[in-house]
C-alpha positions in Angstrom: 6.7 -2.3 0.6 6.4 -6.0 0.2 4.4 -6.5 3.4 1.3 -5.3 1.7 1.3 -8.5 -0.5 1.4 -10.7 2.6 -1.8 -9.0 3.8 -3.6 -8.8 0.4 -7.2 -10.0 0.8 -7.8 -10.9 -2.9 -5.4 -13.9 -2.7 -7.4 -15.2 0.3 -10.6 -14.7 -1.5 -9.5 -16.7 -4.5 -8.1 -19.6 -2.5 -10.3 -20.0 0.5 -13.8 -19.0 -0.3 -14.4 -19.1 -4.0 -13.1 -22.0 -5.9 -12.5 -21.0 -9.5 -13.4 -17.4 -8.9 -10.5 -16.0 -11.0 -11.4 -13.0 -13.1 -11.8 -13.2 -16.8 -12.6 -10.8 -19.6 -16.2 -12.0 -19.5 -16.7 -10.1 -16.3 -17.4 -13.1 -14.0 -21.2 -13.2 -14.5 -23.0 -16.2 -13.2 -23.1 -19.1 -15.6 -26.9 -19.0 -15.9 -27.0 -15.2 -15.7 -29.8 -14.7 -18.2 -32.7 -15.3 -15.8 -34.5 -12.5 -14.0 -34.6 -12.4 -10.2 -36.8 -10.9 -7.6 -34.9 -8.1 -6.0 -36.9 -8.3 -2.7 -36.6 -10.9 0.0 -38.9 -12.1 2.7 -39.9 -15.0 4.9 -36.4 -16.6 4.6 -36.7 -17.7 1.0 -33.5 -17.2 -1.0 -33.7 -16.4 -4.6 -31.9 -19.0 -6.7 -29.9 -17.0 -9.2 -28.9 -13.5 -10.2 -30.1 -12.0 -13.4 -27.6 -10.4 -15.7 -28.7 -8.5 -18.8 -25.3 -8.8 -20.4 -21.8 -7.5 -20.3 -21.9 -3.7 -20.6 -19.0 -2.0 -22.3 -16.8 0.8 -21.0 -15.8 3.0 -23.9 -12.5 4.7 -23.1 -13.9 8.1 -23.9 -17.2 7.7 -22.1 -19.4 6.4 -24.8 -19.3 8.0 -28.2 -15.9 9.6 -28.6 -17.0 13.0 -27.4 -16.4 12.3 -23.7 -20.1 12.6 -22.9 -19.8 10.1 -20.1 -17.1 12.2 -18.3 -17.0 15.7 -16.8 -15.9 18.8 -18.6 -13.4 19.6 -15.9 -12.2 18.1 -12.7 -9.7 19.1 -10.1 -7.5 17.0 -7.7 -6.1 18.4 -4.5 -3.7 16.4 -2.4 -4.7 16.8 1.2 -2.8 13.9 2.8 -0.5 14.5 5.7 3.3 14.2 5.2 4.5 10.6 5.0 5.2 8.0 2.4 7.7 5.1 2.2 11.2 6.6 1.5 13.1 3.4 0.4 16.3 5.0 -0.9 18.3 8.2 -0.8 21.0 9.5 -3.2 23.2 12.5 -2.8 24.3 14.8 -5.5 28.1 14.3 -6.0 29.0 18.0 -6.1 26.0 19.9 -4.7 25.7 19.3 -0.9 22.2 20.8 -0.9 20.6 18.4 -3.5 19.3 15.0 -2.3 17.1 12.5 -4.1 14.5 10.3 -2.3 13.0 7.2 -3.9 9.5 6.5 -2.6 8.0 3.0 -2.5 4.4 2.0 -3.2 4.0 4.0 -6.5 5.6 7.1 -4.9 8.0 7.9 -7.6 11.0 10.2 -7.1 11.5 13.4 -5.1 14.3 15.9 -4.9 15.4 18.4 -2.2 17.5 21.4 -2.9 17.8 22.5 0.7 19.5 19.4 2.4 16.2 17.7 3.0 14.2 20.5 4.6 11.6 20.4 1.7 10.9 18.1 -1.1 9.3 18.3 -4.5 8.2 15.6 -7.0 10.5 14.9 -9.9 7.9 13.7 -12.5 8.6 10.4 -14.3 5.9 10.8 -16.9 4.4 7.5 -15.7 1.9 6.2 -13.1 2.4 3.6 -10.5 6.2 3.7 -10.4 8.1 3.2 -7.2 11.8 4.2 -6.9 12.9 1.5 -4.6 16.5 2.3 -5.4 17.9 5.5 -6.9 21.5 6.0 -8.0 23.3 9.1 -9.3 26.5 8.6 -11.3 29.3 10.3 -9.4 31.0 11.6 -12.5 27.9 13.2 -14.0 24.9 14.0 -11.8 22.7 14.4 -14.8 22.7 10.5 -15.1 20.1 9.2 -12.7 18.8 5.6 -12.6 15.9 4.2 -10.6 14.3 0.8 -10.3 10.8 -0.4 -9.5 10.4 -3.6 -7.5 6.8 -4.2 -8.4 7.2 -5.0 -12.0 8.1 -2.0 -14.2 11.9 -2.5 -14.3 14.4 0.4 -14.7 14.2 4.0 -15.7 17.2 6.2 -16.6 17.6 9.9 -17.2 20.6 11.5 -18.8 19.3 15.1 -18.3 19.0 15.4 -14.6 15.4 14.0 -14.5 13.9 16.2 -17.2 13.1 13.1 -19.2 13.1 9.4 -18.6 13.6 6.2 -20.7 12.8 2.7 -19.8 15.9 0.5 -19.9 14.6 -3.1 -19.7 16.1 -4.7 -22.8 17.3 -8.1 -21.8 15.8 -8.2 -18.3 13.9 -11.4 -17.7 10.2 -10.9 -16.8 8.7 -12.7 -13.8 5.0 -13.3 -13.4 5.1 -11.4 -15.9 6.9 -8.4 -14.4 10.4 -7.1 -14.2 11.1 -7.1 -10.5 14.2 -5.0 -9.8 15.0 -4.4 -6.1 18.6 -3.0 -6.3 21.1 -1.1 -8.4 24.8 -0.7 -8.3 26.9 1.7 -10.4 30.6 1.4 -11.3 31.9 4.8 -10.1 34.6 4.8 -12.7 32.5 3.9 -15.8 29.0 5.3 -16.4 28.3 2.5 -18.9 28.6 -0.3 -16.3 25.6 -1.0 -14.1 24.2 -3.9 -12.1 20.6 -4.8 -11.2 19.3 -7.1 -8.5 16.1 -8.8 -9.7 13.8 -11.6 -9.0 15.8 -13.7 -11.4 19.3 -13.0 -10.1 21.8 -10.3 -11.0 22.0 -8.6 -14.4 24.8 -6.5 -15.8 24.9 -3.7 -18.4 28.0 -2.5 -20.1 26.4 0.1 -22.4 24.7 2.5 -20.0 21.6 0.3 -19.3 20.7 0.0 -23.0 21.0 -3.8 -22.8 21.3 -6.2 -20.0 22.7 -9.7 -19.7 22.4 -12.2 -16.8 25.4 -12.3 -14.4 24.3 -14.8 -11.8 26.8 -17.6 -12.0 27.1 -19.1 -8.4 24.0 -17.4 -7.0 21.3 -19.5 -5.4 18.6 -20.1 -8.0 15.0 -19.0 -7.5 15.7 -16.4 -4.9 15.3 -12.6 -5.3 18.3 -10.3 -5.1 17.2 -7.6 -2.6 20.3 -5.5 -2.3 23.6 -4.8 -4.0 26.7 -3.0 -2.9 29.9 -2.1 -4.7 33.4 -1.3 -3.5 34.1 2.1 -4.9 37.9 1.6 -4.6 37.8 -1.8 -6.4 34.6 -1.8 -8.6 35.1 -5.4 -9.5 34.2 -6.3 -5.9 30.5 -6.5 -5.4 28.1 -7.9 -2.7 24.6 -9.2 -3.1 22.0 -9.9 -0.4 19.5 -12.5 -1.3 16.1 -13.5 -0.1 16.6 -15.8 2.8 19.6 -13.9 4.2 22.5 -15.2 2.1 25.4 -12.9 1.4 27.2 -13.4 -1.9 30.4 -11.8 -3.2 31.9 -11.3 -6.6 35.6 -10.4 -7.1 35.4 -10.1 -10.9 32.5 -7.7 -11.8 29.7 -10.3 -11.4 31.3 -12.9 -13.7 30.7 -15.4 -10.8 29.5 -15.3 -7.2 30.4 -17.1 -4.0 28.4 -17.2 -0.8 30.3 -15.7 2.0 27.8 -15.3 4.8 24.3 -15.9 6.1 22.6 -13.1 8.0 19.6 -15.0 9.2 18.8 -18.7 8.7 15.7 -19.0 10.9 13.3 -17.6 8.3 12.5 -19.4 5.0 11.7 -16.2 3.2 13.3 -12.9 4.1 13.6 -9.4 2.8 17.3 -8.5 2.8 17.1 -4.9 4.0 20.5 -3.4 3.7 24.0 -4.0 2.5 26.5 -1.2 2.6 30.3 -0.7 2.1 32.1 1.9 4.2 33.2 4.7 1.8 36.3 5.6 3.8 37.4 2.0 4.5 35.9 -0.4 1.9 37.0 -3.6 3.6 34.3 -2.8 6.2 30.8 -4.0 5.1 27.4 -4.1 6.9 24.7 -6.6 6.1 21.2 -6.4 7.7 18.2 -8.6 7.4 15.5 -9.8 9.8 16.7 -9.3 13.3 20.4 -9.5 12.6 23.2 -7.2 11.5 26.6 -8.7 10.4 29.8 -6.7 10.2 32.8 -7.7 8.1 36.2 -6.0 8.6 38.0 -8.0 5.9 36.1 -7.4 2.7 33.6 -10.2 3.3 35.9 -13.0 4.2 34.4 -13.3 7.7 31.3 -11.8 9.4 30.4 -11.1 13.0 27.0 -10.1 14.5 26.7 -6.7 16.2 24.1 -5.0 18.4 22.7 -8.4 19.4 21.9 -7.3 22.9 19.7 -4.5 21.5 18.1 -6.4 18.7 17.2 -9.5 20.6 15.6 -7.6 23.5 13.5 -5.3 21.4 9.7 -5.6 21.3 7.5 -6.3 18.3 7.9 -8.6 15.4 11.2 -8.0 13.6 11.1 -7.4 9.9 14.6 -5.9 9.3 17.3 -3.4 10.2 18.6 -0.4 8.2 22.3 0.3 8.4 24.7 3.1 7.4 28.3 4.0 7.7 29.5 7.6 8.3 31.2 8.4 4.9 34.2 9.9 6.6 34.6 7.6 9.6 34.1 3.8 9.1 33.9 3.3 12.9 30.8 5.4 13.1 27.7 3.2 12.4 24.0 3.9 12.5 21.2 1.3 12.8 17.5 1.6 12.8 14.9 -1.2 13.2 11.6 -2.1 11.5 9.4 -4.1 13.8 5.6 -4.6 13.6 4.0 -3.7 16.9 6.5 -1.0 18.0 9.6 -1.1 20.1 11.8 0.3 17.3 15.3 1.5 18.0 17.8 3.9 16.6 21.4 3.0 17.5 24.8 4.6 17.0 28.3 3.2 17.4 31.5 5.2 17.6 33.8 2.1 17.7 32.9 0.0 14.7 30.0 -1.8 16.3 31.7 -3.0 19.5 29.3 -0.8 21.6 26.2 1.1 20.8 24.3 4.1 22.2 20.6 4.2 22.0 19.6 7.5 20.4 15.8 6.7 20.4 15.2 8.6 23.7 12.5 11.2 23.3 11.5 10.0 19.8 8.4 8.2 18.6 9.4 4.5 18.0 8.7 4.5 14.3 9.7 1.8 11.9 12.9 2.8 10.1 12.8 2.0 6.4 16.2 3.5 5.4 19.0 5.4 7.0 21.8 7.3 5.2 24.5 9.9 6.0 25.4 12.8 3.7 28.9 12.4 2.0 29.3 16.1 2.2 28.5 16.6 5.9 28.6 13.8 8.4 26.3 15.6 10.8 23.4 15.3 8.2 21.6 12.0 8.7 18.4 11.1 6.8 15.9 8.5 7.9 13.0 7.1 5.8 10.2 5.9 8.0 7.7 3.2 7.2 4.7 5.3 6.0 5.7 8.3 8.0 7.9 10.2 5.7 11.4 11.6 6.4 13.2 12.7 9.4 16.7 14.3 9.4 19.3 15.1 12.0 21.7 18.0 11.7 23.9 16.9 14.6 24.8 13.2 13.8 21.6 11.7 15.4 21.5 13.6 18.7 18.3 15.4 17.7 15.8 14.9 14.9 13.5 17.1 12.8 10.4 15.6 11.3 9.7 16.8 7.7 6.4 18.5 7.0 5.1 18.5 3.4 5.3 16.1 0.5 5.9 13.3 -0.1 2.5 12.5 1.4 1.3 9.5 3.3 0.5 6.2 1.5 -2.8 4.4 2.0 -1.8 0.8 1.8 -4.8 0.5 1.3 -5.9 2.9 4.1 -9.2 3.9 5.6 -10.8 7.3 6.2 -14.1 8.7 7.3 -15.8 12.1 7.3 -17.9 13.0 10.4 -21.5 13.7 9.2 -22.1 16.2 12.0 -18.9 18.0 11.3 -17.7 17.8 7.7 -14.3 19.4 8.5 -13.5 16.4 10.7 -11.7 13.7 8.8 -10.1 10.6 10.2 -7.4 9.0 8.0 -5.4 5.8 8.4 -2.4 6.0 6.2 -0.3 3.0 7.0 1.0 3.0 9.6 -0.3 6.3 11.1 -3.8 7.2 12.2 -4.4 10.9 11.9 -7.2 13.4 12.3 -8.0 16.8 10.7 -10.4 19.3 12.2 -10.2 21.7 9.2 -10.9 19.6 6.1 -7.4 18.3 5.6 -5.4 21.6 5.9 -3.6 20.3 9.0 -3.4 16.9 10.7 -2.9 15.6 14.2 -1.3 12.2 14.7 -3.3 9.9 17.0 -1.9 7.3 19.3 -4.1 4.5 17.9 -3.5 1.0 19.3 -3.4 -0.5 15.8 -2.1 1.6 13.0 -3.1 -0.8 10.2 -6.8 -0.2 9.9 -9.3 -1.7 7.4 -12.1 0.7 8.1 -13.0 3.8 10.2 -16.5 4.9 11.0 -17.7 8.0 12.8 -21.0 8.1 14.8 -23.6 10.3 13.0 -24.3 12.3 16.1 -20.8 12.8 17.5 -17.6 13.6 15.6 -15.5 12.4 18.5 -17.0 8.9 18.6 -15.4 6.5 16.2 -14.9 2.8 15.6 -11.8 1.4 13.9 -11.5 -2.1 12.4 -7.8 -3.2 12.6 -6.3 -4.7 9.6 -7.0 -8.4 9.5 -4.2 -10.7 10.6 -3.1 -8.5 13.5 -6.1 -8.1 15.7 -9.8 -9.0 15.8 -12.9 -7.1 16.8 -13.0 -3.3 16.9 -11.3 -0.4 18.6 -13.5 2.4 20.0 -12.6 6.0 20.8 -15.0 8.5 22.4 -12.7 11.4 22.5 -11.6 11.9 18.9 -8.9 9.3 18.9 -7.2 10.4 22.1 -7.9 7.1 23.9 -9.1 3.7 22.8 -10.7 0.6 24.2 -11.0 -2.8 22.5 -14.5 -4.1 21.8 -16.0 -7.1 20.0 -17.1 -8.9 18.0 -14.6 -11.3 19.3 -12.5 -13.7 17.2 -13.3 -12.1 13.8 -11.7 -9.6 11.5 -14.1 -6.8 10.8 -14.3 -5.6 7.2 -17.3 -3.3 7.4 -18.8 -0.9 10.0 -22.2 0.7 9.6 -23.9 3.2 12.0 -27.7 3.1 11.6 -28.9 6.3 10.0 -31.8 6.7 12.5 -30.4 5.3 15.7 -26.7 6.2 16.5 -26.6 3.5 19.2 -27.2 0.8 16.6 -24.0 -0.5 14.9 -23.5 -3.3 12.4 -20.2 -5.1 11.7 -19.4 -7.4 8.8 -16.7 -9.9 9.5 -14.7 -12.9 8.5 -11.7 -14.7 10.0 -8.4 -15.3 8.2 -7.9 -18.4 10.4 -11.5 -19.7 9.8 -14.3 -18.9 12.2 -17.6 -17.3 12.7 -18.0 -15.2 9.6 -21.1 -13.0 9.3 -23.0 -9.9 10.4 -23.0 -8.7 14.0 -25.2 -6.1 15.7 -24.6 -3.8 18.6 -27.5 -1.9 20.3 -25.2 0.0 22.6 -22.7 1.7 20.3 -20.2 -1.1 20.4 -20.3 -2.2 24.0 -21.5 -5.6 23.0 -22.3 -7.5 19.8 -24.6 -10.4 18.9 -24.3 -12.5 15.8 -27.2 -12.2 13.4 -26.2 -14.5 10.5 -26.6 -18.3 10.9 -23.9 -20.6 12.0 -23.9 -22.1 8.5 -21.9 -19.1 7.4 -19.1 -20.3 9.6 -15.8 -20.3 7.6 -17.9 -20.1 4.4 -19.5 -16.7 3.6 -17.4 -13.7 4.4 -19.2 -10.4 4.9 -17.3 -7.6 3.2 -19.8 -4.7 3.2 -23.1 -4.0 4.9 -25.7 -1.4 3.9 -29.2 -0.4 4.9 -31.9 -1.3 2.4 -32.9 1.9 0.7 -36.6 1.2 0.7 -37.3 -1.6 3.2 -37.1 -0.3 6.8 -35.0 -2.5 9.0 -33.7 -4.7 6.2 -30.0 -5.1 5.5 -28.1 -5.7 2.2 -24.9 -7.6 2.5 -22.0 -7.9 0.0 -20.3 -11.2 0.6 -17.7 -13.6 -0.9 -20.7 -15.5 -2.4 -22.9 -12.8 -3.8 -25.5 -10.3 -2.5 -27.6 -11.2 0.5 -30.5 -9.5 2.3 -32.1 -9.8 5.7 -35.7 -9.8 6.6 -36.9 -6.6 8.4 -36.5 -8.5 11.7 -32.9 -9.3 10.8 -33.4 -12.9 11.8 -33.3 -14.5 8.4 -30.8 -14.0 5.6 -30.9 -15.2 2.0 -29.2 -14.6 -1.3 -30.9 -12.2 -3.7 -28.4 -11.7 -6.5 -25.0 -12.2 -8.1 -24.6 -15.8 -7.0 -21.0 -16.9 -6.6 -19.6 -13.4 -7.1 -17.0 -11.9 -4.7 -18.3 -8.5 -3.7 -16.1 -6.1 -1.8 -18.4 -3.0 -1.8 -22.0 -1.9 -2.2 -23.8 1.4 -2.8 -27.6 1.6 -3.1 -30.1 4.5 -3.6 -33.9 4.9 -3.2 -34.3 5.4 -7.0 -33.5 1.7 -7.6 -29.8 2.2 -8.6 -27.7 -0.5 -6.9 -23.9 -0.8 -7.5 -21.7 -3.7 -6.3 -17.9 -3.7 -6.7 -16.4 -7.1 -7.0 -13.4 -9.2 -8.0 -12.9 -8.5 -11.6 -16.2 -6.8 -12.2 -18.6 -3.9 -11.5 -22.3 -5.0 -11.2 -25.1 -2.5 -11.7 -28.8 -2.8 -11.2 -31.3 0.0 -12.2 -34.4 -1.7 -10.8 -33.6 -2.3 -7.2 -31.7 -5.6 -7.6 -34.0 -7.4 -10.1 -31.7 -7.4 -13.1 -28.0 -6.6 -13.4 -25.4 -5.5 -15.9 -21.8 -6.5 -15.5 -18.8 -4.4 -16.5 -15.6 -6.5 -16.7 -12.4 -5.3 -15.1 -9.9 -8.1 -15.6 -7.3 -8.7 -12.9 -8.8 -5.9 -10.8 -10.7 -5.4 -7.5 -13.4 -2.8 -7.0 -12.9 -2.1 -3.3 -15.1 1.0 -3.3 -18.2 2.3 -5.0 -20.3 5.5 -4.4 -23.6 7.0 -5.5 -23.9 10.7 -5.0 -27.3 11.3 -3.2 -27.5 14.8 -4.7 -26.8 13.5 -8.2 -28.7 10.2 -8.3 -27.4 9.3 -11.7 -23.7 9.7 -10.7 -21.6 6.6 -9.9 -18.0 6.7 -8.8 -16.0 3.4 -8.7 -12.5 2.9 -7.4 -10.6 0.2 -9.2 -7.2 -1.3 -8.2 -5.0 -4.0 -9.4 -2.9 -6.2 -7.1 0.7 -6.2 -8.3 1.0 -9.9 -8.7 -2.1 -9.9 -10.9 -1.5 -6.8 -12.9 -1.6 -7.5 -16.6 -1.9 -5.5 -19.8 -5.7 -6.0 -19.6 -5.9 -4.4 -16.1 -7.5 -1.0 -16.1 -7.3 0.5 -12.5 -8.4 4.0 -11.8 -11.3 6.3 -10.7 -14.3 5.7 -12.9 -17.2 8.1 -13.3 -20.7 7.6 -14.8 -23.3 10.3 -15.1 -25.9 8.1 -16.7 -26.6 5.4 -14.1 -23.8 3.2 -15.3 -24.5 3.2 -19.1 -21.1 4.7 -19.9 -18.0 5.4 -17.8 -14.9 7.5 -18.1 -11.6 7.1 -16.3 -10.4 10.2 -14.4 -7.0 9.5 -13.0 -4.9 9.1 -16.2 -1.9 11.6 -16.1 -3.5 13.4 -13.1 -2.3 11.3 -10.2 0.9 9.5 -9.5 -1.1 6.3 -9.1 -4.3 5.0 -10.5 -4.8 2.4 -7.7 -8.0 3.7 -6.1 -9.1 2.0 -2.8 -11.4 4.3 -0.9 -14.1 6.8 -1.7 -16.3 9.1 0.4 -18.5 12.1 0.1 -16.8 15.3 1.2 -19.5 17.1 3.2 -17.8 20.5 3.0 -18.8 21.1 -0.7 -21.2 19.9 -3.3 -20.0 17.6 -6.0 -16.8 17.0 -4.0 -15.3 13.6 -2.9 -12.4 12.2 -1.0 -10.4 9.6 -2.9 -7.9 7.2 -1.3 -5.1 6.2 -3.7 -2.5 3.6 -3.0 0.6 5.7 -3.5 3.5 6.9 -1.5 3.3 10.1 -3.4 -0.2 11.0 -2.0 -2.7 8.8 -0.4 -5.7 11.2 0.0 -7.1 13.5 -2.6 -10.1 15.9 -2.7 -11.7 15.7 -6.1 -14.2 18.2 -7.4 -16.4 17.0 -10.3 -18.7 19.8 -11.6 
């Protein structure tokens, strides 16, 4: 789902706070990183530079080829609630029970053999693949094609999904990916396919073995978001482009002509849906932004429909999903995707002249995709933004929410385990906030005021008391619940986006918040003495719009002192928390911090993992090019064990990137990567101790196929 890129913090870090902070294979160590530094801090004196002993290597097998750095055996258990980002549906041409669902955000491909009542993963043999669009050839259901809009390109199976081959020969790479958002198949010839990419339309005439550009007449420099083909006249195609333009080809993509504009008010727009009525192909629906256009003459002219509903809806419009009933071109379904709620599901029985609101009694979720079974017009499927799949068996009058896989995506998600009740887990899975009271066996959806959360923290003395930091860019301050997420109130600190929440280990009324502001403002550390009722700023005004606080921890050996991971290195406070100074890693962007009383300190940063074995005096740096280390963990019961979560932003992902879950059993001397071939995605964003069992952890993975895993490492 492209919205995650609009919110991605690493881009802001590189452009606002740290000039020239781009990652490199050298690990991003300070230029003068061979001098030692005093790990302590007192009386307001900042230490000048961080000491780096050298760039430590990460052997792929853990050190010596015998996998000594890794565990003998690990186990992963998916405990996430149902959800995910279903971005496409495809129906088996002859079996009415079989349906395919493509899942965005590395979710892969799922199949149902019972009309959508249950779903199972159809392995692709690859990590980090989305199936933004999935197509099944009508003449041979063993031929399945999917595309990935985040850079992998196209996969095709000719044996019903038992095996897959990449089919990217001839597709232009962009930045340096193959961005493919849409597919169209010629229903009369399995050799002819079309692909909508970030570089226009491509066509294959040999079963996707090779591709050639077929974009004459298309606006240059704009992504093709959706394609539709007239099954009765396969030479007639439609393309929806970024910005809302509708193009048509009457000669199999030999050339294109613009025939409509859905939405001109936005400079950049995701064109959400473009569909041709199967029973009357001169009828076409085009949906983007807050508009739906309907053509009744094969694209010669277009008229807006449902304006009175769309213009009056609440929330920020992203787009609309649309569908025709396969047997009745006058029966139209619409569903909206709006940030902030107010979403609608609409049905028209007269070709869009009038609509009935069929949202009554439903939660107002964002609709990602809507499709109707070609075998049974009463079966309607809806893919929800982050909330999985719903289906109707009566043409939209009533709806059934699916329970089971695919599981919820994290994006990047936040979760917390209650110290006083290890079975209590709070999980934000974009866009839902849910709670489990039994260690993840079942989940209860919470009516949180903001469903995009950056962090969740639970009071150490009360599993019902929690604070939630809304995702930056939507709201500031914190939300607080004192009844397990049943009700919420908005608290400070005002005017800042909170990135880190810390409950004091000795005083549950004492809370720290680390913050910055995407619009510029009072960056820094804030303290509450009354469990979040009020906050005071601790850090100096000189941090304003300069030093962003990304993680806050208690000093492991100095009572009352704080350690602070920032956009400009590692800082510490005096025990009075009145003076702050830099102690290490000058100029480094640090997202996460873990410290232990035995002197092991670990800081996850932009492009690097920094480790000190002497309480912050000297540091080793492990390079992770084009990656971010959002989360690090030291197991208090195994003081030599380090876990590090590594992710790669799509736009920065290169062949040198090595995301995943990394484990060290020797205080960071060697590491092994644990997620290869075990999870659908290796983009690890969050880690936490699982208090229900020893040597067990919770891992948040950016994936529509399962955002939360329990991992046991013996």
